[in-house]
N, C-alpha and C positions, 0 to 999 in steps of 0.2 A: 453582581451583587442579590439579582434574584434566586438565583442558586444557595446563596446564606440564610436567606430569610427564610426560605423552605427547608434548607436544614434545621434552622432555629425552630420551627415549627413543627417540624418532626421530632425534633428530639424534646421538647417542652416538656411530654406528660412525665419523662422519667426525670427530667430534672424537674420539677414540681412537686416529684415523688422522695426525691431526695431533698430538696426544701424544708418537707414536713418533719423528717431527721432533725434536720438542722435547728430549726425552731423545740421540738421537744426537746431536745438536748439543752438547747442556749435556756427555756425559761426553767424548767427544772437545777442546772447547775446556778443560774443567777439565784434562782429562791435559795437554793441551799447554800450559796456564799452569801445570802443577807444576811441569814440566822445566824450563821456557824461566826461571822466576820463582824457581827454587832457584839455578839458573845466575847469573842478574842478583845474587841475593843473595851469593852467593858472591863473584863481582866486584866487588862494591861493598865485601865487608868484606875482603876478601884480596889482591884484583888491585890491579896497578901503577895508575899514575896516569891510562893511558888509557881499561883497562877500567873504572877507577871512574868516570871522568867521561863516557865511552858508556855505563854502566851508568844511573848517575846523570840523564843529560839523557832516556835512554827512559822511566823509571820517571817522570818529572816533567812529560813531553809528555804522555804516558798520561793520568797522574791529572788533568791539567790539562784537557785536553779531553772534550767527551760523549761516552760509546760511539755514541751513534746518529749523532754525524758521520764518528767512523771509520769505522765499517761504510758510510756512503755515499762515504768516499774508497775504502774498499776493491772496491767493488762497482761504483761509476760513475766513480770518478775513476781505479783501473789501467787499465780499458781504455784509457783515453789516450796511455799509454805502451806499449801490447801487453801487458798481460796481463786476461785476461779471464776472471772468474771466475762457475761457475756462482751461483745465489743461496744454496744449502746452505752450500756450498763458503766462499763471503763471508763468512755469518754466523758460519762455526766460526772463520774466520781472526779475523773483527772480534772477537769475542768473547773467542778463547783468546791474541790480543795485549792483550786489555786486564786480563783476570781476571793473565796473568802478571805484570803491574805491580805489582799489589796484593796477588799471594801474594808477591812478592818480598821485599814490604816487610814481611810478616808472618815469614816464615825469617830476614829478619834481626834484627829482632827478636830473635827465637829463639835465634840465634848470639851476638849481643852480652851476653845474657844469660849466655854459659856465662864461666865464671871463666876467665882469662888462663894460669893457672896448668895448664890441665888441656893445652893446647897445649905449653907445657913441658916436662911429664913426658911426655908423647907422644914427644917430640921426644928425651928423655932415655934413653927406652928404644929407640932405635933407629928408632923409625917417620920417614918422611917428615912433610914437608907437608902433602901430598897426602893421605899416609895418617891423618894426626891430624886433617885436615877431614873426612873421608871417613868413617873407622871412631869417633873421639870425639866429635867438634865436631855431624853434623849429626844422627846418631840421637837427640841428646837435643835440640837445636835442634829438630827436628822436633816431638817430643814437648810438648817446651814451646808451640810456635805453635799446637799442633792447636785449643785452642778456637777460636783467633781464623779461622783455617783453612775449620773446619768452617761459621764463620759466610759466610764468600765462598765457599764452596760452595753453600748455602743462596740467597744473593741471586743466584750466577749463574743457577740452575736458573729464577727468575722474570726475571732480564735476557733470556734466551732470548726471552722474547716480543716484543722490539723489532725479530725478524728479519722480523715482518709489512711491517714498511715497505720489505722489497727484496724482497716477493711470497714469501719463504719458508712453505709452504702448513704452516708448525707449528699448535699448538693455538691461539693466538690468532690466527693468517691465516685457519685454517679458520674459528673463530667471525665471523671477519667477515664471511667469504663468505655464512656462512648467514644472518646478520643483513641481510646486504643484499638478496637472494631474497625473506626472509620477515618482511623491517622487523619480527622483534620482536629488536631489539637488547638491550633491558633481559635476557630472559630468557636471551640465547643467551649474553651477557657472563655471568651468574650460575652458570650451567652450568659454563662455561670457569673461572670463580673456584672454585667446586667440585672441580673435579679439580685447580688447582694446589695448593688447601690438602689435596687428598689427600697428591698428590706431594711436598709440604714436610712433610707430618706423618711420610710415614714416611723421608724422609730424614733427618730430623731424629730421629726413632728409632733411625737406624742409627748416623748421628753420634755419638749420645750413648753407645750401647753401646760406637765405637769408642775416643772419648776417656777411659770408664772402664778400658778393658782397657789403653791405654798409658801413661795418665795415670803423670807420674812421682811416687812415692812420695815424699814428704817427711816 
C-alpha cells in the first residue's frame, strides 16, 4: 500500500499536467457546443424547411455515429482534403461538434415546453419574432433544460478521455504513457480514475448550485 501511494505521488505532476489539457478541451468544447447547439435548436423549431432539414440531418448524423469515429475523421480524415489540425484542436472540434447535437435536443425540448401563447403575447405587445425568441422563449427554455444540460456537461468531461486515441496528452493519455513506462497500468489508471472522480464531483456540486439558483419556481 505504501508503494502505491508513493507511486501515485510521483506520478501526480504528469497526471495534473494532463488534467490541464482535459479541462481546456472540456471547457472550449462545451462552450462551442452550447452556442452551436442553441442555434441548431432554434433552427429546428423556428426555422424554415431548409434550416429544419439541415439542423435535423446534422443532429441525427452526429447522434447516430460514435464520437471516436468522428474524432478520427476530423484528425485523420480532414488532412486528405487539405485541413490539418493539431491533436488538441481536432479533439476540441470533434467533441464540440458532438456535444452540440445533444445539447440542441435538450434546448429543443425546453423550447417546446413553452406555451405557444407566450410568443403570441410577445408579438401582441410589439415584439418581433426574433425578439420574442430571444427575450421571452429562450430564457425560460434554458432554465427548463438546465438539469438535462448539466448531465451532458458532466458526460463531456469524462468523454474527453477518448482524446488519448489521437495522441492528446490529456489525463488519460498521460496515464497511458506512465503505464507503458512502468507497467503499472492498474495503479496508474486507478489514480487517473480518482482524479476524474474529484473533477466530476466538483462540477456536479457547482452545477447543482446553478440549478437551484436558476430553477423555475412552480
